[in-house]
C-alpha positions as CSV (number, residue, x, y, z in Angstrom):
1,M,-53.4,-149.7,-110.1
2,K,-50.5,-150.4,-112.4
3,F,-48.2,-147.4,-113.1
4,Y,-44.6,-147.0,-114.4
5,I,-42.2,-144.8,-112.5
6,K,-38.9,-143.3,-113.3
7,L,-36.5,-143.2,-110.4
8,D,-33.3,-141.3,-109.7
9,G,-31.9,-143.5,-107.1
10,D,-35.0,-144.0,-104.9
11,I,-36.5,-140.5,-105.8
12,I,-39.6,-140.7,-108.0
13,R,-39.0,-138.3,-110.9
14,D,-42.0,-139.3,-113.1
15,I,-45.0,-141.6,-113.1
16,I,-47.0,-142.6,-116.1
17,E,-49.7,-145.1,-117.0
18,Y,-48.0,-146.9,-119.9
19,E,-44.8,-148.9,-120.4
20,Y,-41.7,-146.9,-121.3
21,V,-38.0,-147.6,-121.6
22,G,-36.3,-146.7,-118.3
23,Y,-39.5,-146.9,-116.2
24,Q,-40.3,-149.7,-113.8
25,E,-43.7,-151.2,-113.3
26,V,-45.3,-150.7,-109.9
27,D,-48.7,-151.1,-108.3
28,I,-49.8,-148.0,-106.5
29,P,-53.3,-147.4,-105.1
30,T,-55.2,-144.4,-106.5
31,P,-55.7,-141.5,-106.1
32,L,-52.0,-140.8,-106.4
33,P,-50.6,-138.4,-103.8
34,I,-50.5,-134.8,-104.9
35,G,-46.9,-134.0,-106.1
36,I,-45.8,-137.6,-106.6
37,N,-43.8,-136.6,-109.7
38,A,-42.5,-133.3,-108.2
39,G,-39.3,-134.9,-107.0
40,Y,-40.0,-135.1,-103.3
41,F,-41.3,-138.6,-103.0
42,R,-39.1,-141.7,-102.5
43,W,-39.9,-145.2,-103.6
44,Q,-39.3,-147.3,-100.4
45,N,-40.4,-150.8,-99.8
46,G,-42.9,-150.8,-102.6
47,K,-44.5,-147.5,-101.6
48,A,-44.3,-143.8,-102.4
49,V,-43.1,-142.0,-99.3
50,L,-43.1,-138.2,-98.9
51,D,-39.6,-136.9,-98.0
52,E,-40.2,-133.6,-96.2
53,S,-36.6,-132.6,-96.7
54,L,-36.8,-133.0,-100.4
55,K,-40.1,-131.1,-100.4
56,S,-38.6,-128.2,-98.5
57,E,-35.7,-128.0,-100.9
58,S,-38.1,-128.1,-103.9
59,E,-40.3,-125.4,-102.4
60,Q,-37.3,-123.1,-101.8
61,G,-36.7,-123.3,-105.5
62,T,-33.4,-123.7,-107.3
63,P,-32.6,-121.2,-109.9
64,V,-32.9,-122.8,-113.3
65,E,-29.9,-122.3,-115.5
66,G,-30.6,-119.8,-118.2
67,L,-33.8,-118.5,-116.6
68,T,-32.5,-114.9,-116.3
69,E,-31.6,-114.8,-120.0
70,L,-35.0,-116.3,-120.9
71,E,-36.8,-113.7,-118.8
72,Q,-34.8,-110.9,-120.5
73,R,-35.7,-112.3,-123.9
74,V,-39.4,-112.5,-123.0
75,S,-39.3,-108.9,-121.8
76,A,-37.7,-107.8,-125.0
77,T,-40.2,-109.7,-127.0
78,E,-43.1,-108.1,-125.1
79,V,-41.7,-104.6,-125.8
80,E,-41.4,-105.5,-129.5
81,A,-44.9,-106.9,-129.6
82,A,-46.3,-103.7,-128.0
83,S,-44.5,-101.7,-130.6
84,L,-45.9,-103.8,-133.4
85,N,-49.4,-103.4,-131.9
86,L,-49.0,-99.6,-132.0
87,A,-48.0,-99.9,-135.7
88,I,-51.0,-102.0,-136.5
89,I,-53.3,-99.5,-134.8
90,D,-51.7,-96.7,-136.8
91,I,-52.4,-98.7,-140.0
92,W,-56.0,-99.4,-139.1
93,E,-56.6,-95.7,-138.3
94,T,-55.1,-94.7,-141.6
95,L,-57.3,-97.2,-143.4
96,A,-60.3,-96.1,-141.5
97,N,-59.7,-92.5,-142.6
98,G,-59.7,-93.5,-146.2
99,G,-55.9,-93.8,-146.5
100,A,-55.2,-90.2,-145.5
101,A,-52.5,-89.9,-142.9
């Protein structure tokens, strides 16, 4: 089946079903291998080839820049949301009691 792949050297970074700038047309049998766009397949001799060393690196995980800050911001947002939920509950209880606090 016809697909379009984006390569980083010979490493497959993405695979799509439509033409797009920077992607090259290839013919690959389906079903596609699981993880073909996960960064651990190489395009060699017209075929997608699993590279175990790339897969191992990928599975170990590389810290994403800014992830710690993002996690901290998400935690702060969750705390704020919980506080707002409590305020909403207080308002509903006040309304349910006829406006008397």
